[in-house]
N, C-alpha and C positions, 0 to 999 in steps of 0.2 A: 504494500500500500504506500502511496506517495505521502510525503509530509503534508502537502496541501490538503489532501482528503482527510488525513488524520486530524489536522487542526480544525477543519470544517466540522467533522463529526463531534469532536470534543466541544466546540463552540455551540453546536446545536443542542447537545446534551446538557451543557451547563445552563444555557438559556431556558431549556425546558425545566430543569431543576429549580431555577429561579422562579418561574411562574408557578410551579407547584408549591413552593414555600410561600409565595404571595397568596395562593389559594388557602393554605392552612391559616395564615395570618388573618385572612378575611373571615374564615369560619370562627376563629377565636375572638376577633375584635368587633365585628359588626353586630348591631343590636337585635335584628329580627330575622325571621325566616326568609323574607323576600330579599333583603340585602345579602344575606349569606348565600342564598341560592344564586344570586347574580354573580357573586365572587367565584363560586364554584363553577358555574356554567361557563364563564368566560376563561378564567385563568387556568383552570384544571384541564379544560379541553385543549387549550393552546400548549400548555406544558407537556401533556401526554403526546400530542402530535409532534412537537419538537424533539422529544426524547426518542420516539419511534423513528423519526426521520434521521436523527443522528446515528441510531443503531443500524439503520439500513445502509447509510453511507459508510459506516465503519465496517460492516459485514462484507460489502462488495457485491458483485453480481453473482448471487447464488439463489437456491430455492428458498432458503430462510429469509432472504430479502423480500421475495414475493409474499411470503407469509406475513412479514412485518407490514408491508403495504396494504395487505388485506385487513389486518387489524387496525391500521391507521384509518382506512376508509370506514370501517364499522364504528370506530370511536367518533369520527367526525360526523357521522349520521345519527348515532343513537344518543350521544351525550347531550347535545343541545335539545333534542326532542324530549328526552327524559326530564330534564330540568324544566322545560316548558310545561310538560304534563303535570309535574308535581306542583308548580306554582299556580297553575290554573285550577287544580283541585283544591289548593289552599284558599284561593279566592272564592271559589264556589262554596267551599265549606264554611266560609265566614271568618277565617282567621284574620284578626285585626292587624292593620299596618301600624308599625311603630311611628309615633309622632313625638317630636322633641317637646319637652315640658314648656319651653318658652313660647312655642308656636300655638299652644292651646288657648 
């Protein structure tokens, strides 16, 4: 593997790890279900996609790379759809939205 591909794969994996850490911070710090689901829906999806892309670049042109790209497509399709379904069910179920005390 060339040095440029090695650096690219590590950069993609590190960027993905950063977005996953941001996702965890969002789950821990944000006040309600809707804000937390937004943090998870955006950054966790992007972090997973970047890590899988980095692994595919690192792996090279093999059968396992095709499997990684299949997993990447499935995550890209199902993760935002699942988050949307959960938040829509929460809205229909009457889960209240967090409102800052000063705004009431």
